[in-house]
Backbone as a printed PyTorch tensor [residue, N CA C, xyz], in Angstrom:
tensor([[[  0.8270,  -1.2070,   0.0000],
         [  0.0000,   0.0000,   0.0000],
         [  0.8630,   1.2590,   0.0000]],

        [[  1.8990,   1.2290,   0.8390],
         [  2.8070,   2.3760,   0.8930],
         [  3.5260,   2.5680,  -0.4430]],

        [[  3.9320,   1.4520,  -1.0890],
         [  4.5980,   1.5520,  -2.3900],
         [  3.6620,   2.1610,  -3.4200]],

        [[  2.3880,   1.7630,  -3.3700],
         [  1.4090,   2.3110,  -4.3290],
         [  1.2410,   3.8170,  -4.1190]],

        [[  1.1300,   4.2410,  -2.8460],
         [  0.9560,   5.6560,  -2.5630],
         [  2.1900,   6.4540,  -2.9590]],

        [[  3.3700,   5.8760,  -2.7260],
         [  4.6030,   6.5610,  -3.1130],
         [  4.6870,   6.7220,  -4.6300]],

        [[  4.3290,   5.6730,  -5.3520],
         [  4.3260,   5.7380,  -6.8150],
         [  3.3120,   6.7560,  -7.3090]],

        [[  2.1250,   6.7580,  -6.6750],
         [  1.0890,   7.7070,  -7.0630],
         [  1.5480,   9.1420,  -6.8480]],

        [[  2.1350,   9.4250,  -5.6870],
         [  2.5930,  10.7810,  -5.3980],
         [  3.7100,  11.1970,  -6.3440]],

        [[  4.6040,  10.2750,  -6.6550],
         [  5.7000,  10.5980,  -7.5700],
         [  5.1660,  10.9080,  -8.9680]],

        [[  4.2650,  10.0630,  -9.4670],
         [  3.6920,  10.2890, -10.7990],
         [  2.8790,  11.5830, -10.8380]],

        [[  2.1180,  11.8320,  -9.7720],
         [  1.3020,  13.0450,  -9.7100],
         [  2.1840,  14.2850,  -9.7260]],

        [[  3.2980,  14.2340,  -8.9640],
         [  4.2150,  15.3740,  -8.9240],
         [  4.8950,  15.5870, -10.2740]],

        [[  5.2570,  14.5030, -10.9520],
         [  5.8770,  14.6280, -12.2700],
         [  4.9140,  15.2280, -13.2790]],

        [[  3.6480,  14.8250, -13.2160],
         [  2.6510,  15.3900, -14.1220],
         [  2.4460,  16.8770, -13.8470]],

        [[  2.4250,  17.2550, -12.5720],
         [  2.2650,  18.6650, -12.2270],
         [  3.4530,  19.4850, -12.7230]],

        [[  4.6710,  18.9540, -12.5340],
         [  5.8700,  19.6500, -13.0030],
         [  5.8710,  19.7740, -14.5220]],

        [[  5.4340,  18.7160, -15.2180],
         [  5.3680,  18.7510, -16.6750],
         [  4.3770,  19.8160, -17.1450]],

        [[  3.2500,  19.9470, -16.4510],
         [  2.2630,  20.9730, -16.7990],
         [  2.8600,  22.3700, -16.6530]],

        [[  3.6030,  22.5890, -15.5770],
         [  4.1940,  23.9110, -15.3540],
         [  5.2410,  24.2280, -16.4170]],

        [[  6.1060,  23.2730, -16.7230],
         [  7.1500,  23.5010, -17.7390],
         [  6.5210,  23.7440, -19.1040]],

        [[  5.5440,  22.9140, -19.4710],
         [  4.8690,  23.0870, -20.7550],
         [  4.1310,  24.4160, -20.7950]],

        [[  3.5110,  24.7710, -19.6830],
         [  2.8060,  26.0400, -19.6360],
         [  3.7290,  27.2300, -19.7990]],

        [[  4.9090,  27.1740, -19.1790],
         [  5.8780,  28.2560, -19.3230],
         [  6.3400,  28.4020, -20.7680]],

        [[  6.5680,  27.2600, -21.4230],
         [  6.9770,  27.3140, -22.8330],
         [  5.9090,  27.9770, -23.6970]],

        [[  4.6500,  27.5790, -23.4820],
         [  3.5610,  28.1300, -24.2910],
         [  3.3230,  29.6010, -23.9740]],

        [[  3.4840,  29.9800, -22.7120],
         [  3.2190,  31.3670, -22.3200],
         [  4.3220,  32.3100, -22.7700]],

        [[  5.5750,  31.8850, -22.6350],
         [  6.6970,  32.7680, -22.9390],
         [  7.0960,  32.7280, -24.4090]],

        [[  6.9200,  31.5460, -25.0430],
         [  7.3410,  31.4040, -26.4450],
         [  6.2110,  30.7920, -27.2740]],

        [[  5.1070,  31.4970, -27.4130],
         [  3.9730,  30.9130, -28.1510],
         [  4.2490,  30.6800, -29.6340]],

        [[  5.1720,  31.4630, -30.2070],
         [  5.4320,  31.3290, -31.6310],
         [  6.2430,  30.0860, -31.9580]],

        [[  7.1700,  29.7230, -31.0610],
         [  8.0450,  28.5890, -31.3560],
         [  7.7110,  27.3420, -30.5480]],

        [[  7.0420,  27.4990, -29.4010],
         [  6.7830,  26.3380, -28.5430],
         [  5.8630,  25.3330, -29.2070]],

        [[  4.9100,  25.8120, -30.0090],
         [  4.0240,  24.8870, -30.7020],
         [  4.7940,  23.9680, -31.6330]],

        [[  5.7420,  24.5450, -32.3840],
         [  6.5600,  23.7450, -33.2910],
         [  7.4470,  22.7730, -32.5200]],

        [[  8.0510,  23.2620, -31.4210],
         [  8.9280,  22.4050, -30.6190],
         [  8.1580,  21.2240, -30.0490]],

        [[  6.9910,  21.4960, -29.4660],
         [  6.1840,  20.4230, -28.8790],
         [  5.7420,  19.4340, -29.9460]],

        [[  5.3570,  19.9380, -31.1120],
         [  4.9310,  19.0520, -32.1970],
         [  6.0670,  18.1510, -32.6590]],

        [[  7.2700,  18.7120, -32.7750],
         [  8.4330,  17.9150, -33.1870],
         [  8.7460,  16.8570, -32.1260]],

        [[  8.6560,  17.2230, -30.8490],
         [  8.9230,  16.2560, -29.7850],
         [  7.9240,  15.1060, -29.8450]],

        [[  6.6460,  15.4300, -30.0450],
         [  5.6210,  14.3840, -30.1430],
         [  5.9030,  13.4680, -31.3270]],

        [[  6.2960,  14.0600, -32.4520],
         [  6.6040,  13.2570, -33.6330],
         [  7.7900,  12.3300, -33.3760]],

        [[  8.8310,  12.8440, -32.7300],
         [ 10.0060,  12.0190, -32.4360],
         [  9.6650,  10.8990, -31.4530]],

        [[  8.8160,  11.1880, -30.4730],
         [  8.4080,  10.1540, -29.5130],
         [  7.6340,   9.0540, -30.2200]],

        [[  6.7370,   9.4320, -31.1170],
         [  5.9860,   8.4270, -31.8790],
         [  6.9150,   7.5740, -32.7350]],

        [[  7.8610,   8.2250, -33.4120],
         [  8.7970,   7.4800, -34.2520],
         [  9.6520,   6.5400, -33.4090]],

        [[ 10.1350,   7.0150, -32.2530],
         [ 10.9590,   6.1720, -31.3800],
         [ 10.1520,   4.9880, -30.8490]],

        [[  8.8960,   5.2320, -30.4780],
         [  8.0420,   4.1380, -29.9990],
         [  7.8120,   3.1110, -31.1020]],

        [[  7.6350,   3.6060, -32.3270],
         [  7.4570,   2.6810, -33.4460],
         [  8.6810,   1.8200, -33.6810]],

        [[  9.8640,   2.4270, -33.6180],
         [ 11.1060,   1.6670, -33.8010],
         [ 11.2650,   0.6290, -32.6890]],

        [[ 10.9290,   0.9860, -31.4780],
         [ 11.0420,   0.0460, -30.3610],
         [ 10.1260,  -1.1580, -30.5570]],

        [[  8.9120,  -0.9200, -31.0170],
         [  7.9900,  -2.0380, -31.2640],
         [  8.4780,  -2.9210, -32.4130]],

        [[  9.0420,  -2.3110, -33.4290],
         [  9.5720,  -3.1020, -34.5520],
         [ 10.7390,  -3.9620, -34.0820]],

        [[ 11.6430,  -3.3780, -33.3090],
         [ 12.7780,  -4.1460, -32.7900],
         [ 12.3090,  -5.2560, -31.8550]],

        [[ 11.2840,  -4.9610, -31.0650],
         [ 10.7340,  -5.9920, -30.1810],
         [ 10.2040,  -7.1660, -30.9920]],

        [[  9.5360,  -6.8650, -32.0980],
         [  9.0100,  -7.9340, -32.9460],
         [ 10.1470,  -8.7320, -33.5970]],

        [[ 11.1850,  -8.0420, -34.0340],
         [ 12.2800,  -8.7190, -34.7260],
         [ 13.0400,  -9.6450, -33.7860]],

        [[ 13.3030,  -9.1950, -32.5690],
         [ 14.1500,  -9.9580, -31.6510],
         [ 13.3600, -10.8750, -30.7200]],

        [[ 12.0260, -10.8450, -30.7940],
         [ 11.2570, -11.7760, -29.9690],
         [ 11.3730, -13.1730, -30.5730]],

        [[ 11.5850, -14.1580, -29.7360],
         [ 11.8050, -15.5150, -30.2260],
         [ 10.4930, -16.1680, -30.6460]],

        [[ 10.5680, -16.9150, -31.7430],
         [  9.4220, -17.6980, -32.2090],
         [  9.2230, -18.8860, -31.2540]],

        [[  7.9790, -19.2440, -30.8740],
         [  6.6890, -18.7180, -31.3450],
         [  6.1010, -17.6690, -30.4240]],

        [[  6.9350, -17.0170, -29.5940],
         [  6.4020, -16.0150, -28.6830],
         [  5.8210, -14.8160, -29.4200]],

        [[  6.2310, -14.6040, -30.6730],
         [  5.7570, -13.4500, -31.4170],
         [  4.4080, -13.6840, -32.0810]],

        [[  3.8910, -14.9110, -32.0070],
         [  2.6080, -15.2150, -32.6310],
         [  1.4930, -14.4840, -31.8830]],

        [[  0.6660, -13.7840, -32.6360],
         [ -0.4730, -13.0930, -32.0410],
         [ -0.1900, -11.6810, -31.5930]],

        [[  1.0670, -11.2880, -31.5420],
         [  1.4040,  -9.9230, -31.1510],
         [  1.3880,  -9.0120, -32.3810]],

        [[  0.9920,  -7.7680, -32.1530],
         [  0.8670,  -6.8050, -33.2510],
         [  1.9650,  -5.7500, -33.1890]],

        [[  3.1230,  -6.1230, -32.6630],
         [  4.1950,  -5.1500, -32.5200],
         [  4.6720,  -4.6080, -33.8590]],

        [[  4.7500,  -5.4660, -34.8710],
         [  5.2360,  -5.0140, -36.1710],
         [  4.2640,  -4.0130, -36.7910]],

        [[  2.9900,  -4.3530, -36.7830],
         [  1.9780,  -3.4540, -37.3570],
         [  1.9280,  -2.1390, -36.5860]],

        [[  1.8590,  -2.2520, -35.2620],
         [  1.8060,  -1.0540, -34.4210],
         [  3.0650,  -0.2220, -34.5810]],

        [[  4.2130,  -0.8830, -34.6700],
         [  5.4660,  -0.1650, -34.8250],
         [  5.5570,   0.5680, -36.1500]],

        [[  5.1400,  -0.0910, -37.2290],
         [  5.1660,   0.5580, -38.5450],
         [  4.2320,   1.7620, -38.5920]],

        [[  3.0580,   1.6180, -37.9800],
         [  2.1020,   2.7310, -37.9640],
         [  2.6670,   3.9110, -37.1730]],

        [[  3.2030,   3.6280, -35.9810],
         [  3.7550,   4.7020, -35.1480],
         [  4.9570,   5.3680, -35.8080]],

        [[  5.8530,   4.5430, -36.3520],
         [  7.0410,   5.1030, -36.9900],
         [  6.6550,   5.9410, -38.2110]],

        [[  5.7510,   5.4210, -39.0230],
         [  5.3110,   6.1720, -40.2050],
         [  4.6080,   7.4610, -39.8360]],

        [[  3.7380,   7.3960, -38.8100],
         [  3.0360,   8.6020, -38.3660],
         [  4.0060,   9.6150, -37.7780]],

        [[  5.0010,   9.1230, -37.0250],
         [  5.9880,  10.0270, -36.4470],
         [  6.7990,  10.7410, -37.5120]],

        [[  7.2330,  10.0080, -38.5360],
         [  8.0080,  10.6250, -39.6190],
         [  7.1470,  11.6320, -40.3780]],

        [[  5.9030,  11.2750, -40.6450],
         [  5.0070,  12.1760, -41.3770],
         [  4.7800,  13.4740, -40.6020]],

        [[  4.5250,  13.3620, -39.2970],
         [  4.2860,  14.5530, -38.4890],
         [  5.5520,  15.3760, -38.2970]],

        [[  6.7070,  14.6980, -38.2930],
         [  7.9670,  15.4330, -38.2030],
         [  8.1810,  16.2870, -39.4510]],

        [[  7.8010,  15.7590, -40.6040],
         [  7.9470,  16.4940, -41.8640],
         [  6.8620,  17.5480, -42.0360]],

        [[  5.7300,  17.3600, -41.3500],
         [  4.6080,  18.3110, -41.4650],
         [  4.1400,  18.7090, -40.0570]],

        [[  4.9420,  19.4580, -39.3150],
         [  4.5720,  19.7990, -37.9320],
         [  3.3480,  20.6900, -37.8290]],

        [[  2.9940,  21.3640, -38.9250],
         [  1.8320,  22.2420, -38.8900],
         [  0.5440,  21.5090, -38.5600]],

        [[  0.4740,  20.2250, -38.9130],
         [ -0.7320,  19.4430, -38.6180],
         [ -0.9110,  19.3070, -37.1170]],

        [[  0.1800,  18.9860, -36.4190],
         [  0.1030,  18.8590, -34.9710],
         [ -0.1340,  20.2030, -34.2970]],

        [[  0.4520,  21.2550, -34.8490],
         [  0.2560,  22.5790, -34.2520],
         [ -1.2200,  22.9560, -34.2720]],

        [[ -1.9000,  22.6270, -35.3640],
         [ -3.3220,  22.9460, -35.4530],
         [ -4.1560,  22.1190, -34.4810]],

        [[ -3.6570,  20.9090, -34.1500],
         [ -4.3900,  20.0380, -33.2180],
         [ -3.9830,  20.2590, -31.7650]],

        [[ -2.8670,  20.9570, -31.5530],
         [ -2.3280,  21.1090, -30.2060],
         [ -3.3080,  21.7540, -29.2280]],

        [[ -3.9930,  22.8440, -29.5770],
         [ -4.9510,  23.4230, -28.6280],
         [ -6.0520,  22.4500, -28.2290]],

        [[ -6.5170,  21.6510, -29.1870],
         [ -7.5680,  20.6790, -28.8780],
         [ -7.0590,  19.6250, -27.9060]],

        [[ -5.8430,  19.1280, -28.1650],
         [ -5.2650,  18.0960, -27.2890],
         [ -5.0510,  18.6490, -25.8860]],

        [[ -4.4690,  19.8460, -25.7800],
         [ -4.2010,  20.4310, -24.4700],
         [ -5.4930,  20.7830, -23.7470]],

        [[ -6.5020,  21.2330, -24.4890],
         [ -7.7940,  21.4980, -23.8660],
         [ -8.4150,  20.2430, -23.2880]],

        [[ -8.3200,  19.1400, -24.0330],
         [ -8.8270,  17.8620, -23.5270],
         [ -8.0520,  17.4090, -22.2970]],

        [[ -6.7290,  17.6600, -22.2800],
         [ -5.9270,  17.2920, -21.1060],
         [ -6.3740,  18.0650, -19.8670]],

        [[ -6.7000,  19.3550, -20.0460],
         [ -7.1890,  20.1410, -18.9250],
         [ -8.5210,  19.6010, -18.4040]],

        [[ -9.3890,  19.2080, -19.3320],
         [-10.6820,  18.6580, -18.9220],
         [-10.4930,  17.3350, -18.1810]],

        [[ -9.6210,  16.4680, -18.7100],
         [ -9.3520,  15.1930, -18.0400],
         [ -8.7540,  15.4270, -16.6620]],

        [[ -7.8330,  16.3970, -16.5670],
         [ -7.2390,  16.7080, -15.2740],
         [ -8.2960,  17.2170, -14.3030]],

        [[ -9.2540,  17.9740, -14.8000],
         [-10.3370,  18.4340, -13.9440],
         [-11.1800,  17.2860, -13.4180]],

        [[-11.3940,  16.2800, -14.2610],
         [-12.1430,  15.1040, -13.8230],
         [-11.3700,  14.3400, -12.7520]],

        [[-10.0380,  14.2590, -12.9220],
         [ -9.1950,  13.6120, -11.9040],
         [ -9.2840,  14.3740, -10.5920]],

        [[ -9.2530,  15.7140, -10.6700],
         [ -9.3920,  16.5330,  -9.4640],
         [-10.7590,  16.3000,  -8.8030]],

        [[-11.7760,  16.0910,  -9.6220],
         [-13.1060,  15.8300,  -9.0790],
         [-13.1080,  14.5810,  -8.2140]],

        [[-12.4340,  13.5340,  -8.6900],
         [-12.3260,  12.3140,  -7.8880],
         [-11.5230,  12.5750,  -6.6130]],

        [[-10.4560,  13.3800,  -6.7160],
         [ -9.6650,  13.7080,  -5.5200],
         [-10.5280,  14.4430,  -4.4940]],

        [[-11.3910,  15.3420,  -4.9610],
         [-12.2770,  16.0570,  -4.0430],
         [-13.2290,  15.0990,  -3.3440]],

        [[-13.7580,  14.1470,  -4.0960],
         [-14.6570,  13.1580,  -3.4960],
         [-13.9160,  12.3070,  -2.4790]],

        [[-12.6780,  11.9080,  -2.8090],
         [-11.8820,  11.0990,  -1.8740],
         [-11.6000,  11.8800,  -0.5900]],

        [[-11.2610,  13.1640,  -0.7240],
         [-11.0060,  13.9760,   0.4630],
         [-12.2770,  14.1570,   1.2880]],

        [[-13.4190,  14.2690,   0.6180],
         [-14.6850,  14.3790,   1.3470],
         [-14.9610,  13.1070,   2.1380]],

        [[-14.6230,  11.9590,   1.5580],
         [-14.8070,  10.6920,   2.2790],
         [-13.8690,  10.5710,   3.4680]],

        [[-12.7000,  11.2390,   3.3770],
         [-11.7640,  11.2460,   4.4980],
         [-12.1220,  12.3130,   5.5280]],

        [[-13.2230,  13.0250,   5.2790],
         [-13.7360,  14.0360,   6.2040],
         [-12.7650,  15.1970,   6.3930]],

        [[-12.0530,  15.5510,   5.3210],
         [-11.2100,  16.7310,   5.3950],
         [-12.0670,  17.9770,   5.2180]],

        [[-11.6160,  19.0770,   5.8090],
         [-12.4480,  20.2690,   5.7970],
         [-12.3210,  21.1170,   4.5550]],

        [[-11.3500,  20.8280,   3.6900],
         [-11.1120,  21.6820,   2.5220],
         [-11.3140,  20.9470,   1.2040]],

        [[-12.0930,  19.9080,   1.2230],
         [-12.3170,  19.1600,  -0.0180],
         [-13.0090,  20.0140,  -1.0660]],

        [[-13.8020,  20.9790,  -0.6200],
         [-14.5520,  21.8130,  -1.5590],
         [-13.6320,  22.7280,  -2.3730]],

        [[-12.4380,  23.0320,  -1.8250],
         [-11.4900,  23.8540,  -2.5890],
         [-11.0280,  23.1050,  -3.8330]],

        [[-10.7230,  21.8140,  -3.6650],
         [-10.2960,  21.0080,  -4.8090],
         [-11.4540,  20.8270,  -5.7870]],

        [[-12.6780,  20.7790,  -5.2590],
         [-13.8460,  20.7100,  -6.1400],
         [-13.9360,  21.9590,  -7.0120]],

        [[-13.6550,  23.1240,  -6.4300],
         [-13.6420,  24.3650,  -7.2090],
         [-12.5270,  24.3360,  -8.2500]],

        [[-11.3530,  23.8190,  -7.8560],
         [-10.2350,  23.7150,  -8.8050],
         [-10.5760,  22.7640,  -9.9430]],

        [[-11.3000,  21.6890,  -9.6370],
         [-11.7210,  20.7500, -10.6780],
         [-12.6310,  21.4480, -11.6770]],

        [[-13.5650,  22.2290, -11.1600],
         [-14.4700,  22.9660, -12.0420],
         [-13.6970,  23.9770, -12.8860]],

        [[-12.6930,  24.6340, -12.2640],
         [-11.8890,  25.6150, -12.9980],
         [-11.1160,  24.9540, -14.1390]],

        [[-10.5360,  23.7810, -13.8890],
         [ -9.7850,  23.0730, -14.9390],
         [-10.7080,  22.6890, -16.0940]],

        [[-11.8960,  22.2040, -15.7510],
         [-12.8460,  21.8110, -16.7940],
         [-13.2890,  23.0230, -17.6110]],

        [[-13.5100,  24.1490, -16.9310],
         [-13.9270,  25.3680, -17.6400],
         [-12.8110,  25.8810, -18.5420]],

        [[-11.5650,  25.9110, -18.0210],
         [-10.4360,  26.3790, -18.8340],
         [-10.2280,  25.4850, -20.0540]],

        [[-10.3400,  24.1680, -19.8520],
         [-10.2100,  23.2580, -20.9880],
         [-11.3110,  23.4520, -22.0010]],

        [[-12.5200,  23.7050, -21.5290],
         [-13.6450,  23.9330, -22.4430],
         [-13.4510,  25.2170, -23.2410]],

        [[-12.9360,  26.2740, -22.5710],
         [-12.6630,  27.5300, -23.2780],
         [-11.6140,  27.3170, -24.3700]],

        [[-10.5830,  26.5080, -24.0530],
         [ -9.5440,  26.2220, -25.0530],
         [-10.1280,  25.4870, -26.2530]],

        [[-11.0940,  24.5930, -26.0120],
         [-11.7050,  23.8570, -27.1170],
         [-12.6020,  24.7650, -27.9580]],

        [[-13.3120,  25.6740, -27.2830],
         [-14.1890,  26.5930, -28.0220],
         [-13.3740,  27.5990, -28.8260]],

        [[-12.2330,  28.0220, -28.2830],
         [-11.2920,  28.9270, -28.9460],
         [-11.9550,  30.2510, -29.3560]],

        [[-12.2510,  31.1050, -28.3660],
         [-12.8360,  32.4090, -28.7080],
         [-11.7920,  33.4770, -29.0390]],

        [[-10.5360,  33.0900, -29.1580],
         [ -9.4610,  34.0630, -29.3490],
         [ -9.2540,  34.3590, -30.8330]],

        [[ -8.6320,  35.5150, -31.0900],
         [ -8.4530,  35.9660, -32.4680],
         [ -7.3050,  35.2550, -33.1730]],

        [[ -6.2330,  34.9340, -32.4590],
         [ -5.0610,  34.2970, -33.0700],
         [ -4.6810,  33.0370, -32.3050]],

        [[ -3.9460,  32.1810, -32.9730],
         [ -3.4570,  30.9470, -32.3710],
         [ -2.4690,  31.2350, -31.2430]],

        [[ -1.6800,  32.3010, -31.3940],
         [ -0.6880,  32.6250, -30.3740],
         [ -1.3540,  32.9940, -29.0480]],

        [[ -2.4310,  33.7720, -29.1120],
         [ -3.1430,  34.1340, -27.8830],
         [ -3.7470,  32.8920, -27.2430]],

        [[ -4.2680,  31.9960, -28.0710],
         [ -4.8290,  30.7520, -27.5410],
         [ -3.7540,  29.9310, -26.8470]],

        [[ -2.5710,  29.8280, -27.4640],
         [ -1.4860,  29.0630, -26.8530],
         [ -1.0200,  29.7010, -25.5480]],

        [[ -0.9930,  31.0250, -25.4940],
         [ -0.6090,  31.7040, -24.2620],
         [ -1.6540,  31.4650, -23.1650]],

        [[ -2.9170,  31.4710, -23.5530],
         [ -3.9760,  31.1880, -22.5850],
         [ -3.8450,  29.7680, -22.0410]],

        [[ -3.6030,  28.8170, -22.9370],
         [ -3.4340,  27.4310, -22.5000],
         [ -2.1980,  27.3030, -21.6060]],

        [[ -1.1130,  28.0270, -21.9590],
         [  0.0930,  27.9930, -21.1400],
         [ -0.1660,  28.4900, -19.7310]],

        [[ -0.8550,  29.6290, -19.6120],
         [ -1.1870,  30.1590, -18.2850],
         [ -2.0850,  29.1800, -17.5240]],

        [[ -3.0270,  28.5560, -18.2350],
         [ -3.9280,  27.5900, -17.5950],
         [ -3.1540,  26.3810, -17.0770]],

        [[ -2.1820,  25.9140, -17.8580],
         [ -1.3900,  24.7620, -17.4360],
         [ -0.5290,  25.0900, -16.2200]],

        [[  0.0240,  26.3080, -16.1840],
         [  0.8310,  26.7100, -15.0240],
         [ -0.0300,  26.7260, -13.7670]],

        [[ -1.1930,  27.3590, -13.8630],
         [ -2.1040,  27.4130, -12.7100],
         [ -2.5220,  26.0100, -12.3020]],

        [[ -2.8220,  25.1820, -13.3000],
         [ -3.2600,  23.8170, -13.0200],
         [ -2.1510,  23.0120, -12.3450]],

        [[ -0.9080,  23.1740, -12.8030],
         [  0.2100,  22.4530, -12.1990],
         [  0.4540,  22.8840, -10.7640]],

        [[  0.3650,  24.1890, -10.4990],
         [  0.5410,  24.6740,  -9.1280],
         [ -0.5590,  24.1490,  -8.2110]],

        [[ -1.7870,  24.1360,  -8.7120],
         [ -2.8890,  23.6000,  -7.9260],
         [ -2.7270,  22.0950,  -7.7020]],

        [[ -2.1290,  21.4060,  -8.6770],
         [ -1.8760,  19.9730,  -8.5080],
         [ -0.9140,  19.7190,  -7.3560]],

        [[  0.1190,  20.5490,  -7.2570],
         [  1.0470,  20.4010,  -6.1320],
         [  0.3330,  20.6700,  -4.8040]],

        [[ -0.5290,  21.6650,  -4.7800],
         [ -1.2810,  21.9580,  -3.5630],
         [ -2.2110,  20.8020,  -3.2150]],

        [[ -2.8550,  20.2230,  -4.2410],
         [ -3.7340,  19.0710,  -4.0150],
         [ -2.9560,  17.8950,  -3.4580]],

        [[ -1.7800,  17.6370,  -4.0400],
         [ -0.9410,  16.5350,  -3.5650],
         [ -0.5320,  16.7540,  -2.1160]],

        [[ -0.1850,  17.9750,  -1.7680],
         [  0.2000,  18.2840,  -0.3870],
         [ -0.9740,  18.0670,   0.5650]],

        [[ -2.1660,  18.4890,   0.1530],
         [ -3.3470,  18.3300,   1.0110],
         [ -3.6820,  16.8600,   1.2290]],

        [[ -3.6250,  16.0790,   0.1340],
         [ -3.9270,  14.6560,   0.2590],
         [ -2.8910,  13.9590,   1.1270]],

        [[ -1.6100,  14.2940,   0.9260],
         [ -0.5400,  13.6770,   1.7130],
         [ -0.7110,  13.9880,   3.1970]],

        [[ -1.0170,  15.2370,   3.5170],
         [ -1.1790,  15.6210,   4.9180],
         [ -2.3760,  14.9220,   5.5590]],

        [[ -3.4730,  14.8220,   4.8040],
         [ -4.6630,  14.1820,   5.3620],
         [ -4.4580,  12.6800,   5.5360]],

        [[ -3.8320,  12.0310,   4.5440],
         [ -3.5790,  10.5950,   4.6480],
         [ -2.6370,  10.3000,   5.8070]],

        [[ -1.6180,  11.1470,   5.9930],
         [ -0.6830,  10.9650,   7.0990],
         [ -1.4050,  11.0760,   8.4360]],

        [[ -2.3150,  12.0480,   8.5410],
         [ -3.0740,  12.2050,   9.7770],
         [ -4.0110,  11.0220,   9.9980]],

        [[ -4.6210,  10.5430,   8.9130],
         [ -5.5280,   9.4020,   9.0100],
         [ -4.7810,   8.1520,   9.4630]],

        [[ -3.5630,   7.9430,   8.9220],
         [ -2.7470,   6.7970,   9.3330],
         [ -2.3930,   6.8850,  10.8150]],

        [[ -2.0450,   8.0920,  11.2580],
         [ -1.6780,   8.2700,  12.6530],
         [ -2.8550,   7.9610,  13.5660]],

        [[ -4.0560,   8.3930,  13.1610],
         [ -5.2420,   8.1070,  13.9650],
         [ -5.5320,   6.6140,  14.0050]],

        [[ -5.3620,   5.9270,  12.8790],
         [ -5.6000,   4.4880,  12.8360],
         [ -4.5830,   3.7340,  13.6810]],

        [[ -3.3120,   4.1450,  13.6070],
         [ -2.2820,   3.4960,  14.4170],
         [ -2.5330,   3.7140,  15.9000]],

        [[ -2.9770,   4.9140,  16.2680],
         [ -3.2660,   5.1960,  17.6680],
         [ -4.4440,   4.3620,  18.1590]],

        [[ -5.4840,   4.2470,  17.3190],
         [ -6.6400,   3.4310,  17.7000],
         [ -6.2480,   1.9680,  17.8260]],

        [[ -5.3920,   1.4810,  16.9100],
         [ -4.9500,   0.0990,  16.9760],
         [ -4.0970,  -0.1530,  18.2110]],

        [[ -3.2460,   0.8150,  18.5590],
         [ -2.4060,   0.6670,  19.7590],
         [ -3.2520,   0.6280,  21.0230]],

        [[ -4.2460,   1.4810,  21.0880],
         [ -5.1160,   1.4940,  22.2540],
         [ -5.9200,   0.2030,  22.3630]],

        [[ -6.3430,  -0.3490,  21.1980],
         [ -7.0930,  -1.5980,  21.2220],
         [ -6.2240,  -2.7470,  21.7060]],

        [[ -4.9440,  -2.7990,  21.2750],
         [ -4.0370,  -3.8530,  21.7310],
         [ -3.7480,  -3.7120,  23.2250]],

        [[ -3.5860,  -2.4680,  23.6680],
         [ -3.3250,  -2.2410,  25.0940],
         [ -4.5020,  -2.7060,  25.9500]],

        [[ -5.6940,  -2.4020,  25.4880],
         [ -6.8910,  -2.8080,  26.2200],
         [ -7.0540,  -4.3160,  26.2270]],

        [[ -6.6980,  -4.9600,  25.0890],
         [ -6.8320,  -6.4060,  24.9810],
         [ -5.8350,  -7.1260,  25.8800]],

        [[ -4.6220,  -6.5760,  25.9930],
         [ -3.5730,  -7.2320,  26.7780],
         [ -3.6070,  -6.8430,  28.2390]],

        [[ -4.5290,  -5.9750,  28.6150],
         [ -4.5910,  -5.5590,  30.0140],
         [ -5.0610,  -6.7370,  30.8850]],

        [[ -4.4120,  -6.9350,  32.0490],
         [ -4.7530,  -8.0120,  32.9780],
         [ -5.7880,  -7.5260,  33.9730]],

        [[ -6.9570,  -8.1170,  34.0000],
         [ -7.9820,  -7.6650,  34.9490],
         [ -7.5490,  -7.8990,  36.3830]],

        [[ -7.7980,  -6.9730,  37.2530],
         [ -7.4490,  -7.0750,  38.6720],
         [ -8.6900,  -7.4640,  39.4690]],

        [[ -8.5890,  -8.5950,  40.2190],
         [ -9.7340,  -9.0420,  40.9930],
         [ -9.8770,  -8.1810,  42.2410]],

        [[-11.0940,  -7.8060,  42.5760],
         [-11.3000,  -6.9830,  43.7670],
         [-11.0320,  -7.7600,  45.0320]],

        [[-10.4400,  -7.1200,  46.0390],
         [-10.1450,  -7.7570,  47.3170],
         [-11.3730,  -7.7130,  48.2360]],

        [[-11.4880,  -8.7650,  49.0840],
         [-12.5900,  -8.8110,  50.0390],
         [-12.3390,  -7.7980,  51.1810]]])
């Protein structure tokens, strides 16, 4: 259980840090960050495709029967090369993808708020408000009421920075509440063992 919580906190913190870094890039360099992010995505797809192809080639027969590594690898590698040569396609889709990520993150925050409410924490409603804010910001990015793509990217960048900072605050709140809950459970368990092991004293005549 502790390993799972440690892994969860580490992954959550990495996602929050990634949101802040990506947000800074979009906010400070809206003209070039879209191209950079698109190229990175294309290279990741191509690398994943090559890895799947190599996995298929070096997997021993008949272990490779039924696996789709070759097909999946060729598709990923081909798509990665195509997008690398035509980054404008990804740039046009980037606001939609990032808007959807904000909405998904808001849904994750919604579950965190419910979990904190079940733990009887007093500030679960703050995370509920943050969840609503993430969903609203993501929806605005999808609707795109801005005049230029650069303004939209800057808006998404600012939203990601705010979202990442709130994620760190959420992680801190959950960690503090879980730690307190564990301490209360350990104290209750210790008191129960003490009561169970207590030797009854017979009254004297």
